[in-house]
PDB file with one MODEL, atoms N, CA, C and O in Angstrom:
MODEL        1
ATOM      1  N   MET A   1       0.825  -1.187   0.000  1.00  0.00           N
ATOM      2  CA  MET A   1       0.000   0.000   0.000  1.00  0.00           C
ATOM      3  C   MET A   1       0.877   1.262   0.000  1.00  0.00           C
ATOM      4  O   MET A   1       0.688   2.158  -0.824  1.00  0.00           O
ATOM      5  N   ILE A   2       1.826   1.320   0.923  1.00  0.00           N
ATOM      6  CA  ILE A   2       2.676   2.499   1.034  1.00  0.00           C
ATOM      7  C   ILE A   2       3.528   2.646  -0.225  1.00  0.00           C
ATOM      8  O   ILE A   2       3.743   3.754  -0.716  1.00  0.00           O
ATOM      9  N   ARG A   3       4.006   1.519  -0.736  1.00  0.00           N
ATOM     10  CA  ARG A   3       4.806   1.580  -1.968  1.00  0.00           C
ATOM     11  C   ARG A   3       3.966   2.093  -3.126  1.00  0.00           C
ATOM     12  O   ARG A   3       4.440   2.881  -3.944  1.00  0.00           O
ATOM     13  N   LYS A   4       2.716   1.644  -3.195  1.00  0.00           N
ATOM     14  CA  LYS A   4       1.830   2.122  -4.258  1.00  0.00           C
ATOM     15  C   LYS A   4       1.618   3.628  -4.138  1.00  0.00           C
ATOM     16  O   LYS A   4       1.635   4.341  -5.141  1.00  0.00           O
ATOM     17  N   LEU A   5       1.418   4.109  -2.920  1.00  0.00           N
ATOM     18  CA  LEU A   5       1.217   5.547  -2.728  1.00  0.00           C
ATOM     19  C   LEU A   5       2.458   6.337  -3.130  1.00  0.00           C
ATOM     20  O   LEU A   5       2.350   7.416  -3.714  1.00  0.00           O
ATOM     21  N   SER A   6       3.625   5.803  -2.821  1.00  0.00           N
ATOM     22  CA  SER A   6       4.868   6.489  -3.202  1.00  0.00           C
ATOM     23  C   SER A   6       5.010   6.538  -4.711  1.00  0.00           C
ATOM     24  O   SER A   6       5.350   7.571  -5.288  1.00  0.00           O
ATOM     25  N   ARG A   7       4.744   5.401  -5.341  1.00  0.00           N
ATOM     26  CA  ARG A   7       4.824   5.375  -6.806  1.00  0.00           C
ATOM     27  C   ARG A   7       3.773   6.291  -7.423  1.00  0.00           C
ATOM     28  O   ARG A   7       4.020   6.953  -8.431  1.00  0.00           O
ATOM     29  N   TRP A   8       2.602   6.316  -6.804  1.00  0.00           N
ATOM     30  CA  TRP A   8       1.508   7.171  -7.281  1.00  0.00           C
ATOM     31  C   TRP A   8       1.949   8.638  -7.254  1.00  0.00           C
ATOM     32  O   TRP A   8       1.769   9.372  -8.226  1.00  0.00           O
ATOM     33  N   ARG A   9       2.531   9.049  -6.123  1.00  0.00           N
ATOM     34  CA  ARG A   9       2.983  10.437  -5.996  1.00  0.00           C
ATOM     35  C   ARG A   9       4.015  10.782  -7.056  1.00  0.00           C
ATOM     36  O   ARG A   9       3.963  11.847  -7.671  1.00  0.00           O
ATOM     37  N   ARG A  10       4.948   9.869  -7.259  1.00  0.00           N
ATOM     38  CA  ARG A  10       6.003  10.100  -8.247  1.00  0.00           C
ATOM     39  C   ARG A  10       5.413  10.237  -9.656  1.00  0.00           C
ATOM     40  O   ARG A  10       5.802  11.135 -10.403  1.00  0.00           O
ATOM     41  N   ASP A  11       4.480   9.355 -10.020  1.00  0.00           N
ATOM     42  CA  ASP A  11       3.846   9.411 -11.330  1.00  0.00           C
ATOM     43  C   ASP A  11       2.979  10.652 -11.472  1.00  0.00           C
ATOM     44  O   ASP A  11       2.919  11.252 -12.546  1.00  0.00           O
ATOM     45  N   ALA A  12       2.303  11.040 -10.388  1.00  0.00           N
ATOM     46  CA  ALA A  12       1.454  12.238 -10.432  1.00  0.00           C
ATOM     47  C   ALA A  12       2.294  13.497 -10.643  1.00  0.00           C
ATOM     48  O   ALA A  12       1.856  14.429 -11.317  1.00  0.00           O
ATOM     49  N   GLN A  13       3.485  13.526 -10.076  1.00  0.00           N
ATOM     50  CA  GLN A  13       4.364  14.680 -10.276  1.00  0.00           C
ATOM     51  C   GLN A  13       4.835  14.779 -11.716  1.00  0.00           C
ATOM     52  O   GLN A  13       5.195  15.859 -12.185  1.00  0.00           O
ATOM     53  N   GLN A  14       4.831  13.660 -12.413  1.00  0.00           N
ATOM     54  CA  GLN A  14       5.235  13.655 -13.810  1.00  0.00           C
ATOM     55  C   GLN A  14       4.078  13.989 -14.735  1.00  0.00           C
ATOM     56  O   GLN A  14       4.244  14.004 -15.955  1.00  0.00           O
ATOM     57  N   GLY A  15       2.893  14.260 -14.164  1.00  0.00           N
ATOM     58  CA  GLY A  15       1.764  14.739 -14.945  1.00  0.00           C
ATOM     59  C   GLY A  15       0.643  13.743 -15.181  1.00  0.00           C
ATOM     60  O   GLY A  15      -0.296  14.057 -15.912  1.00  0.00           O
ATOM     61  N   ALA A  16       0.703  12.570 -14.600  1.00  0.00           N
ATOM     62  CA  ALA A  16      -0.367  11.588 -14.772  1.00  0.00           C
ATOM     63  C   ALA A  16      -1.605  12.024 -13.992  1.00  0.00           C
ATOM     64  O   ALA A  16      -1.497  12.619 -12.919  1.00  0.00           O
ATOM     65  N   THR A  17      -2.770  11.726 -14.535  1.00  0.00           N
ATOM     66  CA  THR A  17      -4.020  12.097 -13.864  1.00  0.00           C
ATOM     67  C   THR A  17      -4.445  10.987 -12.906  1.00  0.00           C
ATOM     68  O   THR A  17      -3.935   9.868 -12.968  1.00  0.00           O
ATOM     69  N   VAL A  18      -5.377  11.309 -12.028  1.00  0.00           N
ATOM     70  CA  VAL A  18      -5.890  10.330 -11.066  1.00  0.00           C
ATOM     71  C   VAL A  18      -6.558   9.177 -11.810  1.00  0.00           C
ATOM     72  O   VAL A  18      -6.399   8.019 -11.424  1.00  0.00           O
ATOM     73  N   ALA A  19      -7.301   9.482 -12.870  1.00  0.00           N
ATOM     74  CA  ALA A  19      -7.977   8.427 -13.639  1.00  0.00           C
ATOM     75  C   ALA A  19      -6.964   7.472 -14.270  1.00  0.00           C
ATOM     76  O   ALA A  19      -7.154   6.257 -14.227  1.00  0.00           O
ATOM     77  N   GLU A  20      -5.898   8.003 -14.850  1.00  0.00           N
ATOM     78  CA  GLU A  20      -4.867   7.162 -15.466  1.00  0.00           C
ATOM     79  C   GLU A  20      -4.172   6.297 -14.422  1.00  0.00           C
ATOM     80  O   GLU A  20      -3.953   5.103 -14.631  1.00  0.00           O
ATOM     81  N   LEU A  21      -3.833   6.908 -13.312  1.00  0.00           N
ATOM     82  CA  LEU A  21      -3.150   6.167 -12.254  1.00  0.00           C
ATOM     83  C   LEU A  21      -4.051   5.097 -11.659  1.00  0.00           C
ATOM     84  O   LEU A  21      -3.589   3.999 -11.347  1.00  0.00           O
ATOM     85  N   SER A  22      -5.325   5.405 -11.500  1.00  0.00           N
ATOM     86  CA  SER A  22      -6.267   4.426 -10.957  1.00  0.00           C
ATOM     87  C   SER A  22      -6.332   3.199 -11.852  1.00  0.00           C
ATOM     88  O   SER A  22      -6.304   2.066 -11.373  1.00  0.00           O
ATOM     89  N   ARG A  23      -6.419   3.433 -13.147  1.00  0.00           N
ATOM     90  CA  ARG A  23      -6.457   2.308 -14.086  1.00  0.00           C
ATOM     91  C   ARG A  23      -5.166   1.488 -14.005  1.00  0.00           C
ATOM     92  O   ARG A  23      -5.211   0.258 -14.030  1.00  0.00           O
ATOM     93  N   SER A  24      -4.027   2.161 -13.910  1.00  0.00           N
ATOM     94  CA  SER A  24      -2.756   1.434 -13.873  1.00  0.00           C
ATOM     95  C   SER A  24      -2.594   0.612 -12.594  1.00  0.00           C
ATOM     96  O   SER A  24      -1.909  -0.411 -12.595  1.00  0.00           O
ATOM     97  N   PHE A  25      -3.227   1.061 -11.496  1.00  0.00           N
ATOM     98  CA  PHE A  25      -3.147   0.327 -10.237  1.00  0.00           C
ATOM     99  C   PHE A  25      -4.291  -0.669 -10.075  1.00  0.00           C
ATOM    100  O   PHE A  25      -4.292  -1.475  -9.145  1.00  0.00           O
ATOM    101  N   GLY A  26      -5.264  -0.610 -10.981  1.00  0.00           N
ATOM    102  CA  GLY A  26      -6.389  -1.537 -10.914  1.00  0.00           C
ATOM    103  C   GLY A  26      -7.380  -1.215  -9.820  1.00  0.00           C
ATOM    104  O   GLY A  26      -8.022  -2.115  -9.278  1.00  0.00           O
ATOM    105  N   ILE A  27      -7.516   0.071  -9.483  1.00  0.00           N
ATOM    106  CA  ILE A  27      -8.478   0.504  -8.463  1.00  0.00           C
ATOM    107  C   ILE A  27      -9.347   1.608  -9.040  1.00  0.00           C
ATOM    108  O   ILE A  27      -9.050   2.148 -10.106  1.00  0.00           O
ATOM    109  N   THR A  28     -10.408   1.937  -8.344  1.00  0.00           N
ATOM    110  CA  THR A  28     -11.241   3.048  -8.767  1.00  0.00           C
ATOM    111  C   THR A  28     -10.747   4.340  -8.131  1.00  0.00           C
ATOM    112  O   THR A  28     -10.006   4.321  -7.149  1.00  0.00           O
ATOM    113  N   GLU A  29     -11.166   5.450  -8.703  1.00  0.00           N
ATOM    114  CA  GLU A  29     -10.776   6.745  -8.128  1.00  0.00           C
ATOM    115  C   GLU A  29     -11.328   6.893  -6.717  1.00  0.00           C
ATOM    116  O   GLU A  29     -10.686   7.497  -5.858  1.00  0.00           O
ATOM    117  N   THR A  30     -12.518   6.345  -6.475  1.00  0.00           N
ATOM    118  CA  THR A  30     -13.113   6.464  -5.138  1.00  0.00           C
ATOM    119  C   THR A  30     -12.366   5.644  -4.104  1.00  0.00           C
ATOM    120  O   THR A  30     -12.475   5.922  -2.910  1.00  0.00           O
ATOM    121  N   THR A  31     -11.614   4.646  -4.526  1.00  0.00           N
ATOM    122  CA  THR A  31     -10.767   3.894  -3.602  1.00  0.00           C
ATOM    123  C   THR A  31      -9.509   4.680  -3.277  1.00  0.00           C
ATOM    124  O   THR A  31      -9.009   4.634  -2.154  1.00  0.00           O
ATOM    125  N   TRP A  32      -9.005   5.398  -4.261  1.00  0.00           N
ATOM    126  CA  TRP A  32      -7.751   6.137  -4.096  1.00  0.00           C
ATOM    127  C   TRP A  32      -7.822   7.157  -2.975  1.00  0.00           C
ATOM    128  O   TRP A  32      -6.898   7.241  -2.166  1.00  0.00           O
ATOM    129  N   TYR A  33      -8.891   7.932  -2.906  1.00  0.00           N
ATOM    130  CA  TYR A  33      -8.953   9.028  -1.947  1.00  0.00           C
ATOM    131  C   TYR A  33      -8.938   8.572  -0.487  1.00  0.00           C
ATOM    132  O   TYR A  33      -8.229   9.179   0.316  1.00  0.00           O
ATOM    133  N   PRO A  34      -9.694   7.523  -0.100  1.00  0.00           N
ATOM    134  CA  PRO A  34      -9.557   7.035   1.285  1.00  0.00           C
ATOM    135  C   PRO A  34      -8.156   6.505   1.593  1.00  0.00           C
ATOM    136  O   PRO A  34      -7.642   6.701   2.695  1.00  0.00           O
ATOM    137  N   TRP A  35      -7.538   5.829   0.613  1.00  0.00           N
ATOM    138  CA  TRP A  35      -6.165   5.364   0.809  1.00  0.00           C
ATOM    139  C   TRP A  35      -5.241   6.533   1.081  1.00  0.00           C
ATOM    140  O   TRP A  35      -4.425   6.504   2.003  1.00  0.00           O
ATOM    141  N   LYS A  36      -5.381   7.555   0.267  1.00  0.00           N
ATOM    142  CA  LYS A  36      -4.515   8.738   0.412  1.00  0.00           C
ATOM    143  C   LYS A  36      -4.744   9.389   1.770  1.00  0.00           C
ATOM    144  O   LYS A  36      -3.790   9.786   2.438  1.00  0.00           O
ATOM    145  N   TYR A  37      -5.994   9.499   2.177  1.00  0.00           N
ATOM    146  CA  TYR A  37      -6.316  10.121   3.460  1.00  0.00           C
ATOM    147  C   TYR A  37      -5.747   9.310   4.621  1.00  0.00           C
ATOM    148  O   TYR A  37      -5.174   9.872   5.554  1.00  0.00           O
ATOM    149  N   THR A  38      -5.906   7.990   4.561  1.00  0.00           N
ATOM    150  CA  THR A  38      -5.485   7.128   5.661  1.00  0.00           C
ATOM    151  C   THR A  38      -3.984   6.916   5.707  1.00  0.00           C
ATOM    152  O   THR A  38      -3.375   7.004   6.773  1.00  0.00           O
ATOM    153  N   TYR A  39      -3.384   6.639   4.563  1.00  0.00           N
ATOM    154  CA  TYR A  39      -1.987   6.219   4.533  1.00  0.00           C
ATOM    155  C   TYR A  39      -1.044   7.235   3.897  1.00  0.00           C
ATOM    156  O   TYR A  39       0.147   6.959   3.751  1.00  0.00           O
ATOM    157  N   GLY A  40      -1.554   8.400   3.517  1.00  0.00           N
ATOM    158  CA  GLY A  40      -0.792   9.376   2.750  1.00  0.00           C
ATOM    159  C   GLY A  40       0.572   9.749   3.281  1.00  0.00           C
ATOM    160  O   GLY A  40       1.528   9.759   2.506  1.00  0.00           O
ATOM    161  N   GLY A  41       0.716  10.053   4.538  1.00  0.00           N
ATOM    162  CA  GLY A  41       1.996  10.502   5.064  1.00  0.00           C
ATOM    163  C   GLY A  41       2.776   9.431   5.806  1.00  0.00           C
ATOM    164  O   GLY A  41       3.746   9.738   6.500  1.00  0.00           O
ATOM    165  N   MET A  42       2.362   8.178   5.666  1.00  0.00           N
ATOM    166  CA  MET A  42       2.995   7.112   6.433  1.00  0.00           C
ATOM    167  C   MET A  42       4.184   6.494   5.717  1.00  0.00           C
ATOM    168  O   MET A  42       4.313   6.544   4.494  1.00  0.00           O
ATOM    169  N   LYS A  43       5.036   5.916   6.530  1.00  0.00           N
ATOM    170  CA  LYS A  43       6.109   5.068   6.017  1.00  0.00           C
ATOM    171  C   LYS A  43       5.657   3.624   6.213  1.00  0.00           C
ATOM    172  O   LYS A  43       4.650   3.370   6.873  1.00  0.00           O
ATOM    173  N   ALA A  44       6.392   2.691   5.647  1.00  0.00           N
ATOM    174  CA  ALA A  44       6.006   1.277   5.733  1.00  0.00           C
ATOM    175  C   ALA A  44       5.939   0.802   7.182  1.00  0.00           C
ATOM    176  O   ALA A  44       5.055   0.023   7.538  1.00  0.00           O
ATOM    177  N   THR A  45       6.869   1.267   8.020  1.00  0.00           N
ATOM    178  CA  THR A  45       6.856   0.845   9.428  1.00  0.00           C
ATOM    179  C   THR A  45       5.638   1.397  10.156  1.00  0.00           C
ATOM    180  O   THR A  45       5.080   0.739  11.034  1.00  0.00           O
ATOM    181  N   ASP A  46       5.227   2.614   9.786  1.00  0.00           N
ATOM    182  CA  ASP A  46       4.034   3.203  10.394  1.00  0.00           C
ATOM    183  C   ASP A  46       2.790   2.397  10.039  1.00  0.00           C
ATOM    184  O   ASP A  46       1.937   2.150  10.892  1.00  0.00           O
ATOM    185  N   ALA A  47       2.692   1.989   8.781  1.00  0.00           N
ATOM    186  CA  ALA A  47       1.534   1.213   8.335  1.00  0.00           C
ATOM    187  C   ALA A  47       1.498  -0.145   9.030  1.00  0.00           C
ATOM    188  O   ALA A  47       0.429  -0.621   9.410  1.00  0.00           O
ATOM    189  N   LYS A  48       2.666  -0.770   9.196  1.00  0.00           N
ATOM    190  CA  LYS A  48       2.724  -2.058   9.884  1.00  0.00           C
ATOM    191  C   LYS A  48       2.264  -1.908  11.327  1.00  0.00           C
ATOM    192  O   LYS A  48       1.496  -2.730  11.828  1.00  0.00           O
ATOM    193  N   ARG A  49       2.728  -0.870  11.987  1.00  0.00           N
ATOM    194  CA  ARG A  49       2.338  -0.617  13.375  1.00  0.00           C
ATOM    195  C   ARG A  49       0.841  -0.338  13.475  1.00  0.00           C
ATOM    196  O   ARG A  49       0.187  -0.784  14.418  1.00  0.00           O
ATOM    197  N   LEU A  50       0.293   0.400  12.502  1.00  0.00           N
ATOM    198  CA  LEU A  50      -1.142   0.676  12.484  1.00  0.00           C
ATOM    199  C   LEU A  50      -1.936  -0.618  12.385  1.00  0.00           C
ATOM    200  O   LEU A  50      -2.927  -0.791  13.095  1.00  0.00           O
ATOM    201  N   LYS A  51      -1.514  -1.527  11.517  1.00  0.00           N
ATOM    202  CA  LYS A  51      -2.220  -2.801  11.386  1.00  0.00           C
ATOM    203  C   LYS A  51      -2.136  -3.612  12.672  1.00  0.00           C
ATOM    204  O   LYS A  51      -3.111  -4.253  13.067  1.00  0.00           O
ATOM    205  N   GLU A  52      -0.976  -3.590  13.329  1.00  0.00           N
ATOM    206  CA  GLU A  52      -0.834  -4.297  14.604  1.00  0.00           C
ATOM    207  C   GLU A  52      -1.769  -3.718  15.657  1.00  0.00           C
ATOM    208  O   GLU A  52      -2.407  -4.459  16.404  1.00  0.00           O
ATOM    209  N   LEU A  53      -1.847  -2.398  15.713  1.00  0.00           N
ATOM    210  CA  LEU A  53      -2.722  -1.746  16.694  1.00  0.00           C
ATOM    211  C   LEU A  53      -4.191  -2.024  16.399  1.00  0.00           C
ATOM    212  O   LEU A  53      -4.982  -2.218  17.322  1.00  0.00           O
ATOM    213  N   GLU A  54      -4.564  -2.045  15.115  1.00  0.00           N
ATOM    214  CA  GLU A  54      -5.944  -2.349  14.761  1.00  0.00           C
ATOM    215  C   GLU A  54      -6.307  -3.778  15.151  1.00  0.00           C
ATOM    216  O   GLU A  54      -7.419  -4.029  15.615  1.00  0.00           O
ATOM    217  N   ALA A  55      -5.380  -4.715  14.967  1.00  0.00           N
ATOM    218  CA  ALA A  55      -5.630  -6.110  15.358  1.00  0.00           C
ATOM    219  C   ALA A  55      -5.775  -6.215  16.870  1.00  0.00           C
ATOM    220  O   ALA A  55      -6.663  -6.913  17.360  1.00  0.00           O
ATOM    221  N   GLU A  56      -4.920  -5.537  17.606  1.00  0.00           N
ATOM    222  CA  GLU A  56      -5.012  -5.552  19.068  1.00  0.00           C
ATOM    223  C   GLU A  56      -6.320  -4.922  19.528  1.00  0.00           C
ATOM    224  O   GLU A  56      -6.958  -5.413  20.459  1.00  0.00           O
ATOM    225  N   ASN A  57      -6.715  -3.841  18.878  1.00  0.00           N
ATOM    226  CA  ASN A  57      -7.963  -3.174  19.223  1.00  0.00           C
ATOM    227  C   ASN A  57      -9.161  -4.097  18.998  1.00  0.00           C
ATOM    228  O   ASN A  57     -10.068  -4.145  19.829  1.00  0.00           O
ATOM    229  N   ARG A  58      -9.171  -4.837  17.870  1.00  0.00           N
ATOM    230  CA  ARG A  58     -10.255  -5.796  17.618  1.00  0.00           C
ATOM    231  C   ARG A  58     -10.298  -6.863  18.702  1.00  0.00           C
ATOM    232  O   ARG A  58     -11.371  -7.222  19.187  1.00  0.00           O
ATOM    233  N   ARG A  59      -9.124  -7.371  19.081  1.00  0.00           N
ATOM    234  CA  ARG A  59      -9.045  -8.401  20.108  1.00  0.00           C
ATOM    235  C   ARG A  59      -9.582  -7.879  21.442  1.00  0.00           C
ATOM    236  O   ARG A  59     -10.338  -8.572  22.123  1.00  0.00           O
ATOM    237  N   LEU A  60      -9.193  -6.667  21.812  1.00  0.00           N
ATOM    238  CA  LEU A  60      -9.651  -6.088  23.079  1.00  0.00           C
ATOM    239  C   LEU A  60     -11.147  -5.797  23.061  1.00  0.00           C
ATOM    240  O   LEU A  60     -11.818  -5.965  24.079  1.00  0.00           O
ATOM    241  N   LYS A  61     -11.675  -5.368  21.932  1.00  0.00           N
ATOM    242  CA  LYS A  61     -13.116  -5.126  21.828  1.00  0.00           C
ATOM    243  C   LYS A  61     -13.896  -6.423  22.004  1.00  0.00           C
ATOM    244  O   LYS A  61     -14.966  -6.429  22.612  1.00  0.00           O
ATOM    245  N   THR A  62     -13.360  -7.521  21.471  1.00  0.00           N
ATOM    246  CA  THR A  62     -14.007  -8.817  21.637  1.00  0.00           C
ATOM    247  C   THR A  62     -14.014  -9.228  23.099  1.00  0.00           C
ATOM    248  O   THR A  62     -15.014  -9.736  23.608  1.00  0.00           O
ATOM    249  N   ILE A  63     -12.893  -9.006  23.769  1.00  0.00           N
ATOM    250  CA  ILE A  63     -12.805  -9.335  25.194  1.00  0.00           C
ATOM    251  C   ILE A  63     -13.813  -8.520  25.992  1.00  0.00           C
ATOM    252  O   ILE A  63     -14.501  -9.068  26.854  1.00  0.00           O
ATOM    253  N   VAL A  64     -13.912  -7.234  25.725  1.00  0.00           N
ATOM    254  CA  VAL A  64     -14.857  -6.371  26.443  1.00  0.00           C
ATOM    255  C   VAL A  64     -16.286  -6.816  26.171  1.00  0.00           C
ATOM    256  O   VAL A  64     -17.109  -6.845  27.086  1.00  0.00           O
ATOM    257  N   ALA A  65     -16.590  -7.164  24.924  1.00  0.00           N
ATOM    258  CA  ALA A  65     -17.945  -7.618  24.599  1.00  0.00           C
ATOM    259  C   ALA A  65     -18.283  -8.900  25.350  1.00  0.00           C
ATOM    260  O   ALA A  65     -19.385  -9.040  25.880  1.00  0.00           O
ATOM    261  N   ASP A  66     -17.336  -9.838  25.397  1.00  0.00           N
ATOM    262  CA  ASP A  66     -17.569 -11.090  26.124  1.00  0.00           C
ATOM    263  C   ASP A  66     -17.785 -10.836  27.612  1.00  0.00           C
ATOM    264  O   ASP A  66     -18.698 -11.400  28.215  1.00  0.00           O
ATOM    265  N   LEU A  67     -16.955  -9.998  28.196  1.00  0.00           N
ATOM    266  CA  LEU A  67     -17.099  -9.702  29.623  1.00  0.00           C
ATOM    267  C   LEU A  67     -18.405  -8.965  29.918  1.00  0.00           C
ATOM    268  O   LEU A  67     -19.028  -9.206  30.952  1.00  0.00           O
ATOM    269  N   THR A  68     -18.819  -8.085  29.035  1.00  0.00           N
ATOM    270  CA  THR A  68     -20.080  -7.372  29.216  1.00  0.00           C
ATOM    271  C   THR A  68     -21.243  -8.350  29.172  1.00  0.00           C
ATOM    272  O   THR A  68     -22.171  -8.257  29.975  1.00  0.00           O
ATOM    273  N   LEU A  69     -21.192  -9.282  28.238  1.00  0.00           N
ATOM    274  CA  LEU A  69     -22.242 -10.293  28.147  1.00  0.00           C
ATOM    275  C   LEU A  69     -22.280 -11.154  29.411  1.00  0.00           C
ATOM    276  O   LEU A  69     -23.346 -11.413  29.968  1.00  0.00           O
ATOM    277  N   ASP A  70     -21.103 -11.591  29.851  1.00  0.00           N
ATOM    278  CA  ASP A  70     -21.042 -12.385  31.089  1.00  0.00           C
ATOM    279  C   ASP A  70     -21.608 -11.605  32.269  1.00  0.00           C
ATOM    280  O   ASP A  70     -22.364 -12.151  33.072  1.00  0.00           O
ATOM    281  N   ASN A  71     -21.248 -10.341  32.373  1.00  0.00           N
ATOM    282  CA  ASN A  71     -21.723  -9.493  33.461  1.00  0.00           C
ATOM    283  C   ASN A  71     -23.241  -9.333  33.405  1.00  0.00           C
ATOM    284  O   ASN A  71     -23.907  -9.370  34.439  1.00  0.00           O
ATOM    285  N   THR A  72     -23.782  -9.156  32.220  1.00  0.00           N
ATOM    286  CA  THR A  72     -25.226  -9.010  32.067  1.00  0.00           C
ATOM    287  C   THR A  72     -25.944 -10.289  32.482  1.00  0.00           C
ATOM    288  O   THR A  72     -26.961 -10.238  33.173  1.00  0.00           O
ATOM    289  N   ILE A  73     -25.418 -11.427  32.063  1.00  0.00           N
ATOM    290  CA  ILE A  73     -26.028 -12.707  32.426  1.00  0.00           C
ATOM    291  C   ILE A  73     -25.985 -12.919  33.936  1.00  0.00           C
ATOM    292  O   ILE A  73     -26.977 -13.331  34.537  1.00  0.00           O
ATOM    293  N   LEU A  74     -24.836 -12.637  34.549  1.00  0.00           N
ATOM    294  CA  LEU A  74     -24.724 -12.793  35.999  1.00  0.00           C
ATOM    295  C   LEU A  74     -25.670 -11.841  36.732  1.00  0.00           C
ATOM    296  O   LEU A  74     -26.241 -12.200  37.762  1.00  0.00           O
ATOM    297  N   GLY A  75     -25.834 -10.638  36.203  1.00  0.00           N
ATOM    298  CA  GLY A  75     -26.757  -9.686  36.811  1.00  0.00           C
ATOM    299  C   GLY A  75     -28.188 -10.175  36.751  1.00  0.00           C
ATOM    300  O   GLY A  75     -28.946 -10.010  37.707  1.00  0.00           O
ATOM    301  N   GLU A  76     -28.563 -10.778  35.627  1.00  0.00           N
ATOM    302  CA  GLU A  76     -29.909 -11.297  35.495  1.00  0.00           C
ATOM    303  C   GLU A  76     -30.137 -12.508  36.405  1.00  0.00           C
ATOM    304  O   GLU A  76     -31.225 -12.683  36.955  1.00  0.00           O
ATOM    305  N   ILE A  77     -29.115 -13.329  36.557  1.00  0.00           N
ATOM    306  CA  ILE A  77     -29.226 -14.477  37.456  1.00  0.00           C
ATOM    307  C   ILE A  77     -29.395 -14.000  38.903  1.00  0.00           C
ATOM    308  O   ILE A  77     -30.189 -14.553  39.663  1.00  0.00           O
ATOM    309  N   ALA A  78     -28.637 -12.969  39.265  1.00  0.00           N
ATOM    310  CA  ALA A  78     -28.701 -12.448  40.634  1.00  0.00           C
ATOM    311  C   ALA A  78     -30.074 -11.878  40.944  1.00  0.00           C
ATOM    312  O   ALA A  78     -30.565 -12.007  42.065  1.00  0.00           O
ATOM    313  N   VAL A  79     -30.693 -11.249  39.958  1.00  0.00           N
ATOM    314  CA  VAL A  79     -32.019 -10.659  40.167  1.00  0.00           C
ATOM    315  C   VAL A  79     -33.101 -11.738  40.121  1.00  0.00           C
ATOM    316  O   VAL A  79     -34.170 -11.567  40.707  1.00  0.00           O
ATOM    317  N   GLY A  80     -32.834 -12.835  39.439  1.00  0.00           N
ATOM    318  CA  GLY A  80     -33.788 -13.908  39.376  1.00  0.00           C
ATOM    319  C   GLY A  80     -34.588 -13.941  38.100  1.00  0.00           C
ATOM    320  O   GLY A  80     -35.654 -14.556  38.067  1.00  0.00           O
ATOM    321  N   LYS A  81     -34.118 -13.308  37.053  1.00  0.00           N
ATOM    322  CA  LYS A  81     -34.845 -13.305  35.784  1.00  0.00           C
ATOM    323  C   LYS A  81     -34.729 -14.625  35.042  1.00  0.00           C
ATOM    324  O   LYS A  81     -35.591 -14.948  34.224  1.00  0.00           O
ATOM    325  N   VAL A  82     -33.687 -15.389  35.309  1.00  0.00           N
ATOM    326  CA  VAL A  82     -33.483 -16.627  34.551  1.00  0.00           C
ATOM    327  C   VAL A  82     -34.096 -17.791  35.275  1.00  0.00           C
ATOM    328  O   VAL A  82     -34.029 -18.922  34.795  1.00  0.00           O
TER     329      VAL A  82
ENDMDL
END
């Protein structure tokens, strides 16, 4: 991804349009803009770290969801709803 963005910037400086570059990369123009916004100023190590953090965040959200469900079930048992 980062390499594509770097190559994209280099080609764009040489006068290529977004439509031409999109075709050469096999993506749509609407895909290009979110990529540029998200990864535009990153280096490869930054992108790798971002992916690691996103994976950890997903894992932690799953843990919180499981604990919340367990807590809700225990609360209902304590009140006598089950």
